[in-house]
ROKEVO-55680 format. One record per residue (C-alpha): residue in three letters; residue number from 1; z, y, x. Coordinates in steps of 0.02 Angstrom, whole numbers. Each point is the difference from the previous one (the first is absolute). Layout:
@aa Ala, i NUM, up Z, north Y, east X
...
***
This chain:
@aa Met, i 1, up -516, north 597, east 302
@aa Ser, i 2, up -78, north -163, east -59
@aa Ser, i 3, up 6, north 39, east -185
@aa Lys, i 4, up -115, north 147, east 25
@aa Asn, i 5, up -143, north -117, east 44
@aa Ser, i 6, up -117, north -52, east -139
@aa Gly, i 7, up 28, north -184, east -36
@aa Ser, i 8, up -131, north -133, east -32
@aa Gly, i 9, up 113, north -130, east -80
@aa Lys, i 10, up 27, north -12, east -187
@aa Gly, i 11, up 188, north -11, east 5
@aa Leu, i 12, up 134, north 95, east 94
@aa Leu, i 13, up 138, north -36, east 124
@aa Val, i 14, up 159, north 99, east -37
@aa Ile, i 15, up 133, north 5, east 136
@aa Leu, i 16, up 175, north 39, east -61
@aa Ser, i 17, up 138, north 38, east 125
@aa Ala, i 18, up 178, north 61, east -15
@aa Pro, i 19, up 165, north -8, east 93
@aa Ser, i 20, up 116, north -140, east -53
@aa Gly, i 21, up 89, north 47, east -162
@aa Cys, i 22, up -134, north 117, east -66
@aa Gly, i 23, up -56, north -116, east -139
@aa Lys, i 24, up -174, north -55, east 56
@aa Thr, i 25, up 27, north -179, east -60
@aa Ser, i 26, up 53, north 60, east -173
@aa Ile, i 27, up -149, north 119, east -7
@aa Val, i 28, up -124, north -138, east 46
@aa Glu, i 29, up 76, north -121, east -126
@aa Arg, i 30, up -18, north 127, east -139
@aa Leu, i 31, up -178, north 44, east 50
@aa Leu, i 32, up -50, north -183, east -3
@aa Lys, i 33, up 77, north -22, east -173
@aa Arg, i 34, up -95, north 151, east -63
@aa His, i 35, up -161, north -58, east 84
@aa Pro, i 36, up -13, north -191, east 0
@aa Asp, i 37, up -173, north 13, east 81
@aa Trp, i 38, up 74, north 83, east 156
@aa Val, i 39, up 45, north -116, east 144
@aa Arg, i 40, up 150, north -5, east 115
@aa Ser, i 41, up -55, north -42, east 177
@aa Ile, i 42, up 75, north -165, east 60
@aa Ser, i 43, up 61, north -4, east 180
@aa Ala, i 44, up -19, north -142, east 123
@aa Thr, i 45, up 148, north -62, east 102
@aa Thr, i 46, up 42, north -132, east 129
@aa Arg, i 47, up 175, north -30, east -70
@aa Ala, i 48, up 38, north -152, east -105
@aa Pro, i 49, up -1, north 22, east -190
@aa Arg, i 50, up 166, north 14, east -88
@aa Ile, i 51, up 41, north -124, east -140
@aa Asp, i 52, up -63, north 113, east -141
@aa Glu, i 53, up -155, north 65, east 91
@aa Lys, i 54, up -178, north -58, east -31
@aa Asp, i 55, up -144, north 5, east 123
@aa Lys, i 56, up -138, north 123, east -48
@aa Glu, i 57, up 114, north 79, east -131
@aa Asp, i 58, up 148, north 69, east 96
@aa Tyr, i 59, up -80, north -11, east 174
@aa Phe, i 60, up -138, north -87, east 93
@aa Phe, i 61, up 105, north -116, east 108
@aa Leu, i 62, up -96, north -29, east 162
@aa Pro, i 63, up 32, north -89, east 166
@aa Arg, i 64, up 25, north 125, east 141
@aa Gln, i 65, up -157, north -60, east 90
@aa Glu, i 66, up -107, north 35, east -154
@aa Phe, i 67, up 81, north 169, east -28
@aa Glu, i 68, up -32, north 51, east 181
@aa Arg, i 69, up -181, north -58, east -14
@aa Leu, i 70, up -22, north 110, east -155
@aa Ile, i 71, up 70, north 149, east 96
@aa Ala, i 72, up -120, north -33, east 144
@aa Asp, i 73, up -146, north -12, east -122
@aa Gly, i 74, up 44, north 166, east -82
@aa Lys, i 75, up 44, north -84, east -164
@aa Ile, i 76, up 175, north 74, east -13
@aa Leu, i 77, up 4, north 183, east -54
@aa Glu, i 78, up 175, north 30, east 66
@aa His, i 79, up 140, north -108, east 65
@aa Ala, i 80, up 176, north 4, east 71
@aa Thr, i 81, up 127, north -120, east 74
@aa Ile, i 82, up 163, north -9, east -97
@aa Tyr, i 83, up 141, north -113, east 61
@aa Gly, i 84, up -125, north -99, east 103
@aa Asn, i 85, up -122, north -31, east -144
@aa Leu, i 86, up -169, north 83, east -24
@aa Tyr, i 87, up -39, north 92, east -161
@aa Gly, i 88, up -166, north 82, east -44
@aa Thr, i 89, up -133, north 45, east -126
@aa Pro, i 90, up -152, north -117, east -9
@aa Arg, i 91, up -159, north 104, east -1
@aa Asp, i 92, up -97, north -129, east -103
@aa Phe, i 93, up 125, north 3, east -144
@aa Val, i 94, up -12, north 189, east -13
@aa Met, i 95, up -189, north 10, east 19
@aa Thr, i 96, up -34, north -140, east -125
@aa His, i 97, up 95, north 90, east -137
@aa Ile, i 98, up -75, north 169, east 44
@aa Ser, i 99, up -175, north -76, east -11
@aa Gln, i 100, up 48, north -58, east -176
@aa Gly, i 101, up 39, north 179, east -49
@aa Lys, i 102, up 189, north -22, east 7
@aa Ile, i 103, up 131, north 126, east 51
@aa Val, i 104, up 105, north -85, east 135
@aa Ile, i 105, up 174, north 68, east 35
@aa Leu, i 106, up 69, north -29, east 175
@aa Thr, i 107, up 182, north 45, east 35
@aa Ile, i 108, up 26, north 20, east 187
@aa Asp, i 109, up 97, north 111, east 118
@aa Val, i 110, up -62, north 148, east 101
@aa Gln, i 111, up -43, north -107, east 153
@aa Gly, i 112, up -102, north -118, east -110
@aa Thr, i 113, up -92, north 147, east -77
@aa Lys, i 114, up -46, north 66, east 171
@aa Gln, i 115, up -71, north -172, east 44
@aa Val, i 116, up -105, north -3, east -159
@aa Met, i 117, up -67, north 173, east 39
@aa Lys, i 118, up -63, north -67, east 166
@aa Ser, i 119, up -65, north -168, east -61
@aa Trp, i 120, up -75, north 51, east -167
@aa Asn, i 121, up -188, north 8, east -20
@aa Lys, i 122, up -40, north 185, east 14
@aa Glu, i 123, up -135, north -17, east -132
@aa Glu, i 124, up 131, north -55, east -126
@aa Thr, i 125, up 130, north 113, east -76
@aa Phe, i 126, up 183, north -26, east -39
@aa Leu, i 127, up 137, north 103, east -79
@aa Ser, i 128, up 170, north 19, east 82
@aa Val, i 129, up 156, north 57, east -95
@aa Phe, i 130, up 173, north 31, east 74
@aa Ile, i 131, up 154, north -6, east -112
@aa Leu, i 132, up 135, north 124, east 49
@aa Pro, i 133, up 183, north 4, east -51
@aa Pro, i 134, up 62, north 160, east -84
@aa Ser, i 135, up 111, north 27, east 153
@aa Val, i 136, up 82, north -98, east 140
@aa Lys, i 137, up 164, north 15, east -95
@aa Ala, i 138, up -78, north -79, east -155
@aa Leu, i 139, up -75, north -138, east 106
@aa Arg, i 140, up 170, north -38, east 78
@aa Glu, i 141, up 77, north -12, east -175
@aa Arg, i 142, up -137, north -119, east -58
@aa Leu, i 143, up 26, north -112, east 151
@aa Lys, i 144, up 188, north -1, east -29
@aa Gly, i 145, up -30, north -42, east -183
@aa Arg, i 146, up -95, north -159, east 45
@aa Asn, i 147, up 156, north -73, east 81
@aa Thr, i 148, up -108, north -104, east 116
@aa Glu, i 149, up 34, north 83, east 168
@aa Thr, i 150, up 149, north 50, east 104
@aa Pro, i 151, up 30, north 187, east 32
@aa Glu, i 152, up -70, north -25, east 176
@aa Glu, i 153, up -158, north -81, east -69
@aa Ile, i 154, up -21, north 141, east -126
@aa Glu, i 155, up 10, north 131, east 136
@aa Lys, i 156, up -129, north -96, east 102
@aa Arg, i 157, up -116, north -2, east -151
@aa Ile, i 158, up 27, north 187, east -23
@aa Glu, i 159, up -46, north 29, east 182
@aa Ile, i 160, up -159, north -104, east -20
@aa Ala, i 161, up -39, north 88, east -165
@aa Gln, i 162, up 9, north 172, east 80
@aa Asp, i 163, up -126, north -55, east 132
@aa Glu, i 164, up -115, north -73, east -134
@aa Ile, i 165, up 10, north 157, east -106
@aa Lys, i 166, up -68, north 100, east 148
@aa Ala, i 167, up -157, north -109, east -10
@aa Ala, i 168, up -30, north 40, east -184
@aa Thr, i 169, up -132, north 128, east 52
@aa Leu, i 170, up -111, north -145, east 53
@aa Tyr, i 171, up -19, north -50, east -182
@aa Asp, i 172, up -121, north 69, east -128
@aa Lys, i 173, up 133, north 32, east -131
@aa Thr, i 174, up 189, north 8, east -10
@aa Val, i 175, up 108, north -30, east -154
@aa Ile, i 176, up 185, north 41, east -14
@aa Asn, i 177, up 94, north -137, east -92
@aa Gln, i 178, up 127, north 108, east -90
@aa Asn, i 179, up -23, north -101, east -159
@aa Leu, i 180, up -79, north -174, east 0
@aa Asp, i 181, up -101, north 23, east -161
@aa Gln, i 182, up -69, north 165, east 61
@aa Ala, i 183, up -40, north -71, east 173
@aa Val, i 184, up -95, north -147, east -77
@aa Met, i 185, up -103, north 120, east -107
@aa Glu, i 186, up -38, north 111, east 150
@aa Val, i 187, up -55, north -145, east 109
@aa Glu, i 188, up -103, north -73, east -143
@aa Asn, i 189, up -89, north 165, east -30
@aa Ile, i 190, up -37, north 21, east 186
@aa Ile, i 191, up -77, north -174, east 8
@aa Leu, i 192, up -101, north 16, east -160
@aa Asn, i 193, up -67, north 173, east 41
@aa Phe, i 194, up -48, north -52, east 175
@aa Phe, i 195, up -81, north -161, east -64
@aa Lys, i 196, up -101, north 91, east -134
@aa Lys, i 197, up -56, north 133, east 123
@aa Arg, i 198, up -53, north -132, east 125
@aa Arg, i 199, up -99, north -93, east -132
@aa Thr, i 200, up -103, north 156, east -35
@aa Glu, i 201, up -40, north 37, east 183
***
């Protein structure tokens, strides 16, 4: 796996994945509050910005032609088409912050992680962490509690989640989000221990 390679960069890319409803957004928000020097990776997209969104803060808003050129030039680490719009992770953004010694957190799905594993510089290292629900039953209850999806949509998310959970073995570490505070501490310790170890290699 990629994270077993010795890295040459000063910083570290951390990939965080989880099925919908497993709390990855809350975990990342808490990590960034606890570590203001850590960086959340900003995605690029071809969709138009919403009223409250700012370019280079919420997303890099790009014309489709430019986005496709970046893909062709190998400057997008991973990408996907969602509702006709392209979304992806700009390589330059990630590498610039890593070269500055920053820890960069990238929240993407399993398919995106597989793309990064293929496109990432093999001389560099990254850490991948998968957040698991305590159980499928608990995940279903969390999704119901959000009151944002119909029962049919919830069952579809559960189906997708079960497929994603099977891919958890691709990741370096897994953390069960039974309790948010505990999950944040576990992820934080994994990142810090890995980062310190890498610095001494």
